[in-house]
MDAnalysis code that builds the backbone (N, CA, C; Angstrom):
import MDAnalysis as mda
import numpy as np

u = mda.Universe.empty(216, n_residues=72, atom_resindex=np.repeat(np.arange(72), 3), trajectory=True)
u.add_TopologyAttr("name", ["N", "CA", "C"] * 72)
u.add_TopologyAttr("resid", np.arange(1, 73))
u.add_TopologyAttr("resname", ["MET", "ARG", "THR", "LYS", "HIS", "HIS", "LYS", "LYS", "PRO", "ALA", "SER", "ALA", "THR", "ALA", "GLN", "VAL", "PHE", "LEU", "THR", "ALA", "LEU", "ARG", "ALA", "LEU", "PRO", "PRO", "LYS", "GLU", "ARG", "ALA", "GLY", "VAL", "ILE", "ALA", "GLY", "ILE", "ALA", "GLU", "GLN", "ASP", "ASP", "LEU", "ARG", "LYS", "ASP", "LEU", "LEU", "ASP", "LEU", "ALA", "VAL", "ILE", "ALA", "GLU", "ARG", "ARG", "ASN", "GLU", "PRO", "SER", "ARG", "PRO", "LEU", "ARG", "GLU", "TYR", "LEU", "ALA", "GLU", "ARG", "GLY", "LYS"])
u.atoms.positions = np.array([
    [-33.268, -20.073, -118.758],
    [-32.335, -19.380, -118.508],
    [-31.957, -19.039, -117.181],
    [-30.588, -19.319, -116.624],
    [-30.464, -19.164, -115.290],
    [-29.825, -17.735, -115.035],
    [-30.122, -17.388, -113.784],
    [-29.516, -15.985, -113.382],
    [-28.808, -16.669, -111.939],
    [-28.144, -15.720, -111.549],
    [-27.284, -16.027, -110.367],
    [-28.257, -16.260, -109.095],
    [-29.140, -16.157, -109.138],
    [-30.144, -16.309, -108.127],
    [-30.854, -17.745, -108.049],
    [-30.740, -18.095, -109.387],
    [-31.459, -19.532, -109.120],
    [-30.621, -20.602, -109.146],
    [-31.056, -21.543, -108.025],
    [-30.292, -22.538, -107.695],
    [-30.649, -23.843, -108.380],
    [-29.795, -24.926, -108.415],
    [-30.156, -26.227, -109.120],
    [-30.881, -26.859, -108.082],
    [-32.014, -27.324, -108.096],
    [-32.885, -28.275, -106.863],
    [-31.980, -29.097, -106.450],
    [-32.318, -29.618, -105.263],
    [-31.557, -30.434, -104.532],
    [-31.745, -31.878, -104.756],
    [-32.926, -32.316, -105.244],
    [-33.084, -33.747, -105.906],
    [-33.419, -33.792, -107.446],
    [-33.019, -35.026, -107.708],
    [-33.307, -35.447, -109.038],
    [-34.681, -35.177, -109.799],
    [-35.557, -35.647, -108.601],
    [-37.065, -35.309, -108.782],
    [-37.640, -33.897, -108.947],
    [-36.855, -33.087, -108.215],
    [-37.279, -31.513, -108.170],
    [-36.726, -31.183, -109.668],
    [-35.611, -31.658, -110.062],
    [-35.030, -31.057, -111.394],
    [-35.876, -31.397, -112.407],
    [-36.603, -32.790, -112.507],
    [-37.477, -33.454, -113.402],
    [-38.600, -32.357, -113.553],
    [-38.973, -32.118, -112.323],
    [-40.276, -31.244, -112.142],
    [-39.955, -29.708, -112.780],
    [-38.789, -29.296, -112.257],
    [-38.366, -27.803, -112.762],
    [-38.287, -27.844, -114.251],
    [-37.623, -29.111, -114.840],
    [-37.570, -29.024, -116.298],
    [-38.845, -29.206, -117.261],
    [-39.829, -29.876, -116.613],
    [-41.110, -30.346, -117.275],
    [-41.919, -28.717, -116.995],
    [-41.835, -27.988, -115.970],
    [-42.722, -26.910, -115.790],
    [-41.850, -25.915, -116.750],
    [-40.859, -25.684, -116.978],
    [-40.029, -24.836, -117.880],
    [-40.509, -25.215, -119.561],
    [-40.830, -26.508, -119.819],
    [-41.121, -26.763, -121.076],
    [-42.663, -26.591, -121.472],
    [-43.269, -26.272, -120.456],
    [-44.764, -25.957, -120.819],
    [-44.981, -24.888, -121.591],
    [-45.907, -24.760, -122.457],
    [-46.194, -23.324, -123.010],
    [-46.790, -22.410, -122.150],
    [-46.421, -21.108, -122.239],
    [-46.602, -20.098, -121.054],
    [-47.993, -19.919, -120.490],
    [-48.969, -20.650, -121.186],
    [-50.407, -20.528, -120.544],
    [-50.576, -21.680, -119.486],
    [-50.256, -22.785, -119.935],
    [-50.204, -23.908, -118.974],
    [-49.159, -23.809, -117.885],
    [-47.862, -23.205, -118.058],
    [-47.295, -22.917, -116.832],
    [-47.866, -22.014, -115.831],
    [-48.425, -21.011, -116.270],
    [-48.938, -20.050, -115.427],
    [-50.210, -20.674, -114.755],
    [-50.805, -21.999, -115.441],
    [-52.064, -22.558, -114.793],
    [-51.467, -23.330, -113.510],
    [-50.164, -23.931, -113.736],
    [-49.445, -24.857, -112.765],
    [-49.303, -24.056, -111.723],
    [-48.488, -22.801, -111.905],
    [-48.173, -21.991, -110.798],
    [-49.447, -21.150, -110.034],
    [-50.279, -21.059, -110.808],
    [-51.812, -20.479, -110.031],
    [-52.316, -21.684, -109.436],
    [-52.183, -22.912, -109.879],
    [-52.647, -24.099, -108.892],
    [-51.743, -24.329, -107.667],
    [-50.465, -23.980, -107.786],
    [-49.563, -23.887, -106.469],
    [-49.976, -22.807, -105.562],
    [-50.308, -21.557, -106.088],
    [-50.502, -20.572, -105.682],
    [-51.816, -20.819, -104.767],
    [-52.667, -21.529, -105.226],
    [-54.016, -21.610, -104.449],
    [-54.109, -22.634, -103.325],
    [-52.781, -23.224, -103.101],
    [-52.717, -24.035, -101.867],
    [-52.096, -23.279, -100.585],
    [-52.601, -23.011, -99.583],
    [-52.061, -22.094, -98.574],
    [-50.864, -22.490, -98.270],
    [-50.274, -23.524, -97.955],
    [-48.927, -23.797, -97.426],
    [-48.122, -23.742, -98.646],
    [-48.109, -23.977, -99.935],
    [-47.293, -23.521, -100.978],
    [-47.141, -22.303, -101.217],
    [-48.390, -21.432, -101.033],
    [-48.439, -19.983, -101.352],
    [-47.514, -19.237, -100.502],
    [-47.494, -19.820, -98.998],
    [-46.732, -19.221, -98.019],
    [-45.250, -19.392, -98.452],
    [-44.871, -20.624, -98.886],
    [-43.695, -21.120, -99.374],
    [-43.222, -19.907, -100.344],
    [-43.919, -19.674, -101.378],
    [-43.582, -18.779, -102.518],
    [-43.396, -17.563, -102.066],
    [-44.086, -17.105, -101.174],
    [-44.297, -15.784, -100.464],
    [-42.744, -15.321, -99.978],
    [-42.462, -16.726, -99.136],
    [-41.212, -16.632, -98.177],
    [-40.164, -16.441, -98.986],
    [-40.021, -17.259, -100.195],
    [-39.075, -17.158, -101.233],
    [-38.920, -15.849, -101.900],
    [-40.159, -15.415, -102.301],
    [-40.201, -14.190, -102.924],
    [-39.383, -12.950, -101.877],
    [-39.676, -13.027, -100.574],
    [-38.993, -12.017, -99.750],
    [-37.640, -12.347, -99.667],
    [-37.192, -13.458, -99.570],
    [-35.636, -13.877, -99.167],
    [-34.927, -13.520, -100.579],
    [-35.508, -13.604, -101.876],
    [-34.863, -13.200, -103.148],
    [-34.698, -11.707, -103.211],
    [-35.875, -10.888, -102.656],
    [-36.103, -9.269, -102.541],
    [-34.829, -8.853, -101.570],
    [-34.707, -9.565, -100.725],
    [-34.035, -8.701, -99.638],
    [-32.295, -9.341, -99.714],
    [-32.215, -10.253, -100.400],
    [-30.977, -11.125, -100.483],
    [-29.616, -10.010, -100.379],
    [-29.683, -8.799, -101.017],
    [-28.418, -8.066, -100.831],
    [-28.659, -7.246, -99.891],
    [-29.421, -7.106, -99.079],
    [-29.400, -6.129, -97.829],
    [-28.457, -6.601, -96.862],
    [-27.875, -5.718, -96.243],
    [-26.741, -6.053, -95.391],
    [-27.376, -6.872, -94.109],
    [-26.571, -7.587, -93.573],
    [-27.230, -8.459, -92.123],
    [-26.538, -7.880, -90.997],
    [-27.169, -8.476, -89.698],
    [-26.307, -7.775, -88.713],
    [-26.553, -8.936, -87.689],
    [-25.677, -9.283, -86.625],
    [-25.926, -9.803, -85.395],
    [-27.083, -10.191, -84.994],
    [-27.726, -11.163, -84.617],
    [-28.943, -11.391, -84.024],
    [-28.986, -10.767, -82.618],
    [-28.014, -10.634, -81.717],
    [-28.354, -10.011, -80.750],
    [-28.215, -8.394, -80.794],
    [-27.494, -7.720, -81.706],
    [-27.629, -6.383, -82.251],
    [-29.388, -6.155, -82.282],
    [-30.266, -6.743, -83.341],
    [-31.397, -6.934, -83.647],
    [-32.381, -7.030, -82.364],
    [-32.056, -8.234, -81.500],
    [-32.698, -8.140, -80.273],
    [-32.333, -7.090, -79.365],
    [-31.459, -6.503, -79.039],
    [-31.146, -5.428, -78.283],
    [-31.857, -4.181, -78.661],
    [-31.933, -3.910, -79.931],
    [-32.687, -2.813, -80.456],
    [-34.155, -2.950, -80.384],
    [-34.525, -4.451, -80.646],
    [-36.160, -4.556, -80.385],
    [-36.370, -4.361, -79.064],
    [-35.494, -4.664, -78.150],
    [-35.950, -4.450, -76.544],
    [-36.131, -3.121, -76.172],
    [-35.687, -2.122, -77.096],
    [-35.740, -0.745, -76.453],
    [-37.243, -0.119, -76.570],
])
């Protein structure tokens, strides 16, 4: 099931991987995700994506405004 925050993967290979992951039984899917989370670089990517998803609806502001505030 897709929600508005799920985007279709950019490549056919990524789509095949995602389809296969979704088809796994929950225990096996959890094992694959746990294996991904054990890899430092992939875990950091997952954490970045989680933060982006969590903050998606927050208001934005110009970079200059942020930098000016930070410089105070």
